[in-house]
N, C-alpha and C positions, 0 to 999 in steps of 0.2 A: 505493499499498500504505500502510495506517494506521500508525503506528509504535506500538510496545508501551509506549515509554517516556511516563510525564506528568509533565512537568516540572513545577516549583516554580511559575510562572506561570499554567498550565493550572488547578491544584489551586487557586491562590487564586482564580480566576474561578468556579470550580465553588462553592466558598466562598461567594461573594458571592452567587451565584445560589441556594444552599441557604436563605441568610439572608434574601433580599429580599421575601419575603412578608410578614414582618413589618413591615421597615421601611418598605416602601411603604405599609402602612397607617397610618403614624404621622403627624402633624403635620410638616409638613418647611418651613413658612415661616410668617413674621409679617409680615402687610401690610394695613392696613385696607382697602385698594384690592382686596383679594381677596373682599369683599362682595359685589360686583358681577358681572353675568354668570355665566360658569362657574368663576369663580376667575381664579387670577394664571397665565397661561399660560406655560408653559415654553419654554426655547430651540429647544428639538429638536434640540441639537447636541451630538456627543460632545467631548471634551478637545480635540483637533485643530482642530475648527472654532470652539470657545469660546474658544481662544487668539487666534483671527483675527477676534474682533467677531462671531462666528457666519457668517461667509461661508462657503457651501455651495453654492448652486446651479449654479454654473458650475466646480465644483472635482470633481475624481475622484483617486483615488489608490489603488494596488494594495494597500496595508498598510493602509487605515483604510475602516471602514463608514461611509459619508456616507447615513445614511438621510433628512436633507432632501429629497435628489432620489433617487429607486430607479431611475434610469437609469443613475447613477454605479455602479451595482454592476457593470457590464458591465468594470471598470477591474480586478477582482480577476485574480490569475493564475489560470493554468489547472491547477494542482496545489496550492494553498494552503488552509488551513482556517483561517479568522480569527477570533479570540476578541476582543472588548472588553468592558471594564467600567469604571465608573470611580464615586468617592464626590464628593460636593458638601457643602462646608461654607458656610453663609451666617452673615454677621454683618451686621446691620442696624442703624441707629438711627434713630428714629423723632422728629420734632421739629416741635413747634407752636410758637405765640407766649409759651405759657405754661410748656411743660415739654418734656422729652428724656426717652427711654427706649430701650434697648438689648437687643437679643436674640441668640442664636446658634441656631442648628439645624445639623444633620447628617444626610444620608441615601444611599442608593442614587441615583445619577443616571441610570445606563444600563445595561444588559445586552444584548449582542447577538454574534450570530455570523453567519459567512457563508462560503459554498462554492461553488465551480462546479458546475453539471448535466451541461453539454453545452458544446460550443467556444462555442455563441451564447448561454447561458443561465446565469445566476448567481442564485442566491437567498440571503436573509437570513432569519433570526427574531430578535427583541428586545423586550425589557420596559423601559418609563420612563415616568415622568410624563406625563401631558397637559397637566394645570391642576391649581394647589394652593388650598387655602383655610385660611387661619390667621389668626386676628385675636380679640382681646377688649380691647375701646374701652367704658369708662364716662365718664358725665360727670354734673355735679350741676345741678340748679337749684332755683329756689322757684318752686313752683305755688299761686297765689292758692286759700286754702280747704284745701289739703292739706300746706302746708309742705314741708319738705326732702324733694326724689326723687332718686333714683338712677337713671339709664338705662343699661342694660348690655345690649351688643351682642358675641355670640361666634358663633365659626364655627370648623370643622375640616373635615379631609377634602380629597377632591378627585377628580379622574380619572385612572386609569392606562390604559395603552394596550400590547396585546399585538399587534404586527404579523408579518405576513408578506409579505417583500418579494421582488419578481422584477425582474431587469433582463434586457433582451433587445438583443442587437447585431443591427442591422437592415442594416447595412451596414459596412465597415471603419470610416467616421467616426460613424456615426449609432448612436444607442442611445434606447430608451425605458423605461421602467419605471413598476412601479404597487406601492403598499403596501397591503396590506389588513390593516386594523388593527380589532381589538376594544376597543372601550372599555369601560370598568368602573370602578365605584367610587361612592362616597357624599358628597354635601356635606350638615354639618349646619349650622344657621344657627338662634341662638337670640336672643330679643329680651325684656328683662325690665324691669320699674318696681317699683322697693323704695322703703319708707320706712325708712331706717336710724334715724331718730328716734323712731321710734312701734311698738310691739308690739301695736297695736289696728288700724292701716290694713292694708287686705289687699294683699298683692303679686300681681303679674301675670308670667306668662311665657308665650310662644307659640314652640313650635320647629317648624321646617319641615326634614325630612329628605329629601333627592331623592335617589334611587339610579338609576345610568344602566348600561344594558347592550345593547349594540348595535355594529353595523359601520359601518366609514367608511371610506373610499376616496380614497387621494391618487395622482395622476400625476406623471411628469416627462418630460423628454425633453433629450438633450445631442448637440451636434453639435462633432467635433474638428477643427479644421485646423491642418496643420503649416506655419509659418510659415518657419521653417530646419530644418537637420536635427535639431537637440535641441530647438528651441523650436516650442511648439503655443500655440492659442489654444482654450478651449472654451466655447460659449455653452450655456445651459441655461434650462429653464422649468420650473415646476411649476404645479400645477392642483389643487383640490380644490371639488367642486361643493356648491351648497347641499344640505345633508343634514338631514333629521329623525331625531334619535336619541331610540330608545323611551327612557321614563323613567315614575319610579314617584315618588311623593310621599306622606308621611305629616305630617300636619299635627294638632298638638295645644297648644291653650291651656287653660292651668290657672292657678288662684288658691292662695296659699296663704300661711300666718303665717311668721314667723321668729322667732326668741328664742335668744340666746346660740349663734349661729353654728349653730341647728338649723333646717331647713325642716320645718312641718308641714302635709301638703296640706289642701286645703279643698274645693274643686270643680274638675270638669273643665267648662269653658265649650264646648268645642269639639274634636271628634275626629273626623279623617276620614284614617283610613287606607287605605294602598294604592291612591290615585286615580292612574290611567295616563295619560300624557300623552306629548307630544314635546318635546324641545329642539332648537332649530335651531341646526347648526352653519354660519353663513354661507360664502356662497362665497370663495375665495381663489385669488389667483394670484401669480407671482413670476416675477422675470428676474434672470440672473446670468449674468456673465461672468469667465473665469478665462485666466491666461496662467502657463507654466510652463516652467521649462528643466531638463530633466532631471539629476536628483540634485543641483541647484544652488538653486533659487529658484521659489516661486510666489508669485502675487498675485491676487487676485480682489473683486468688488464685486457687491452685492446688491440688488434691489428687491423688496418684497413688500407687497400690499394685501389687505385683507378686508373684506367687506361686513358690518361689525356693527350697521349700521342695520336689517338684517333679523332680529336675533337676536330669539328669541321662546322663552319657556319655559312650557308648556301653556298655548299661545294668547294669552301675556300679554307686550307688548312690553315692554323694559327702556331705560332713556335713555342706550341707547350710541351711539356715532357710530362711523364709519369709520375703519380704522387703517392706518399703514403705518410700514415699516421701512426704513432705509437702512442697510447694512454694508458694511465694507471690510477688509481684513487681507492680511498677506503672510506668507511662511516664507523663512527663508535658512539653507542649509547651507553653511559655509565651505569642507569638504572632505571629503566622505563618506567616502572611502578612506585618510583620515590615520589610521593605528593608532597612531603615536608622540605624537599630541597630541589628546586625547579632547575637549579645548574645540572643536576645529573639527571635530567629527562631531556634534556636538548641532545641533539645529534649532531656530532661533530664531523665534519668531512675536510678533505683534502685531497689533491690530485697532482699529477704531472702530465704535460703533453709536448709531445714534439712532433712537428710537421715538415716534413720535407715535400714544399709546395710544387705546384706544376709551373713556375717561374724560372727560367734559366736566362738571364740577361747579360750582355756583355761580357760571357764567360764567367759569370758568376751566378752560382744556384742556391735560390732564395730559399733559408729554412727559417722555420718559427719555433721559440720557446717558450712554454708556460707554465706557471705554478698558480694553483687556484686552491681557496679556502672558503669554508662554507658552513651554515649552521641552518639546522631544522628547530623552529621554536613551536613547541605544541600549544593549543589552546586548551584551556581548562576544560572539561565538560563535553568536549567534542573531540572526533577525529580527525582534525585538521591541523595543517601546519603552514607556519610564514616562513619561506624558504628564502635566506640572504646567502648569495655567494659572490666571491670576487674573484676577479683573474688579472694576474700581471704578466705581460709577456713582451717578446719583441719581433721584429721580421725585419729581413732586410740587412743590408750594410750600407756605408757610406764609401765603400770602395769603388772604383770605376765610376764615380760620378752617379751612384746610384740614392736611393734614400733610405734610411732606416727609421722602423717605427717602432715607438716604444707606446704601450696601451695599457690602460686600466679598464677593464669590462668590470661592470655591477648589475648583477640581476636581483629583483625582487619579485618573487613568485609565492602565490597562494595554492596550497593542495587541500583541496576540501572533499572531505569523504562523508556521504551521508545515505542513510539508510532508507532506500525508495521502493525497494521491493519485499518487504514485509508482509505477510498474511496475517490478519488479526484476527484472533481467537478469542471467542464470548463464551463464557458460561452461564 
């Protein structure tokens, strides 16, 4: 039976869902490296996994929606209706050999809910970013015969993901799952050449607006083995096939004059609206293992690989390389049932991440390192948590004229577990 009451936490989550349309459409990051491929890929984890370095493939929990591995949905309780939502704040410092700049952004990180269908079937729905594009880079140079020239590269947008996930329990210990995702959004990239010192030279700008709208599927499997009475091990795997996603691009190249901060259009050099094509999301697979002692602790580690050398956009290959990630993390609960000492009921989390990215620029391969910390703060009288997570990391290098990113990501999330499927008995 679904309760009539709608507590404060549920109301807050629905408000996040109501406002998410505008928030998901805004620029969510600033990274010059989002210029390549389909942008900067998201971590694909909630605040729980995020605090543990993104570890997820071999983890399962009855109060968290672990959408990185859809087989984990079978861990949901048979009477629970789960809500999860989170906000992310990103602070990044960009550094070159010559200058340093900092930016801050905030957005909705994820909105999900899940519930049981039968004894062997659990389902979820969710909305979250898949990739982000956000950068604005300019540099000046002197060109013979033209003088002082300013090159400007700017991008915004990204891909969003609405998914329907299903987990199926085949045996007591074996589960499989599938996420059916609808990918949608647009990525706008512009490149300009201007002449700040002259009102007589003609400026040039080209703009490429790529929109995506298609389905993508990923799969998962988990096997759980009991080691002792309250200790178990879960091994898992995820897989996504090489998939061509339908896309359209609008290309426009124009010239214009600029004076006193105002642009005056001159000519349209090229205009190619609505060109249809595909963007390849390359093959992906991952392996993970997790250990947990009921209501005491859990630990896990993941490995994920993706074939980005096979990436193409409108039949044109990009200079991307294959990527892989290694993640590890743990959670400790000192004493879940200690109602006299709140600090002992808190879930303490920590994780590490290494990411060999798909970028190899100017002979330098870009790697990413991060450490994360977090807490799961329980509410009195209800099975819900306020999840606070923080991540500190670096990506890139200042060598060879490249840019080094140092970032701090903060995630505030809610995990709401309500009993909605309880049959009342009357005597």
